[in-house]
C-alpha positions as CSV (number, residue, x, y, z in Angstrom):
1,M,1.8,-0.9,-18.1
2,S,0.2,-3.1,-21.0
3,D,-2.6,-4.9,-21.3
4,E,-0.7,-8.2,-22.1
5,A,1.1,-7.9,-18.9
6,T,-2.0,-7.5,-17.2
7,R,-3.8,-10.5,-18.7
8,G,-3.3,-13.6,-16.3
9,E,-6.1,-15.9,-17.3
10,R,-5.8,-18.1,-20.8
11,L,-9.2,-18.8,-22.5
12,Q,-9.0,-21.5,-25.1
13,I,-11.7,-22.0,-28.0
14,M,-12.1,-24.6,-30.7
15,L,-13.2,-23.2,-33.9
16,S,-14.4,-24.8,-37.1
17,P,-12.8,-24.1,-39.7
18,E,-15.3,-22.0,-41.3
19,E,-15.4,-20.2,-37.9
20,L,-11.6,-19.8,-38.1
21,K,-11.7,-18.4,-41.7
22,V,-14.4,-15.3,-40.6
23,L,-12.2,-14.7,-37.7
24,D,-9.1,-14.4,-40.0
25,D,-11.1,-12.5,-42.5
26,F,-12.2,-10.3,-40.0
27,R,-8.6,-9.8,-38.3
28,F,-7.0,-8.9,-41.9
29,K,-9.7,-6.6,-42.9
30,V,-9.3,-4.6,-39.9
31,R,-5.8,-4.9,-39.7
32,M,-5.5,-6.8,-36.2
33,P,-1.9,-7.9,-35.3
34,S,-2.9,-11.5,-34.1
35,R,-6.1,-13.7,-33.6
36,A,-6.3,-13.0,-30.0
37,A,-6.6,-9.4,-30.6
38,A,-9.4,-10.0,-33.1
39,V,-11.5,-12.2,-30.5
40,R,-10.7,-9.2,-28.1
41,E,-11.9,-6.4,-30.2
42,L,-15.0,-9.0,-31.4
43,L,-15.8,-9.4,-27.7
44,K,-15.6,-5.7,-26.8
45,R,-17.7,-4.9,-29.9
46,G,-20.4,-7.6,-29.0
47,L,-20.5,-6.2,-25.4
48,A,-20.7,-2.9,-26.4
49,A,-23.6,-3.9,-28.9
50,E,-25.6,-5.4,-25.9
51,G,-24.8,-2.2,-23.6
52,Y,-22.0,-3.4,-21.9
53,A,-19.3,-0.5,-21.5
54,V,-15.8,-1.1,-21.2
55,A,-14.5,0.2,-18.2
56,A,-12.1,3.1,-18.6
57,Y,-8.6,2.6,-17.4
58,G,-8.4,4.0,-13.5
59,S,-12.1,3.6,-13.2
60,K,-13.5,2.2,-9.6
61,S,-15.9,-0.3,-9.0
62,A,-18.3,2.5,-7.4
63,D,-18.3,4.3,-10.9
64,Y,-20.7,1.2,-11.9
65,G,-23.7,1.1,-10.3
66,V,-26.8,-1.4,-11.3
67,I,-29.5,0.9,-11.3
68,A,-29.1,4.3,-13.6
69,T,-31.7,7.2,-14.6
70,A,-32.2,7.9,-18.2
71,D,-29.8,10.5,-17.8
72,G,-27.0,7.9,-16.7
73,K,-27.0,8.8,-13.1
74,D,-27.9,6.9,-10.2
75,G,-30.2,9.1,-8.7
76,K,-28.0,9.9,-6.0
77,G,-26.0,12.9,-7.9
78,S,-22.9,10.7,-8.3
79,G,-22.9,10.2,-11.9
80,R,-22.5,6.7,-11.8
81,K,-22.5,4.7,-15.0
82,S,-25.0,1.5,-15.3
83,L,-23.9,-1.8,-16.2
84,G,-26.1,-3.7,-18.8
85,K,-29.2,-2.4,-20.8
């Protein structure tokens, strides 16, 4: 199933002409098919830069703990990933 088929929420934002130009410049530079795709890519990159990983398809909420050790495990040997920084 494609991402478009599972998206159930609409998010509307207002942009200034300057912000829209920057978004479109990014979109065309990286060859995104739409403004929405460009916004999703920028959100993904911004969240990754802040230490938030995008969940892999099929991952379960139990795979993501809040506390993790430096090696990425939750201290219980399960190999859970941590959220955030």
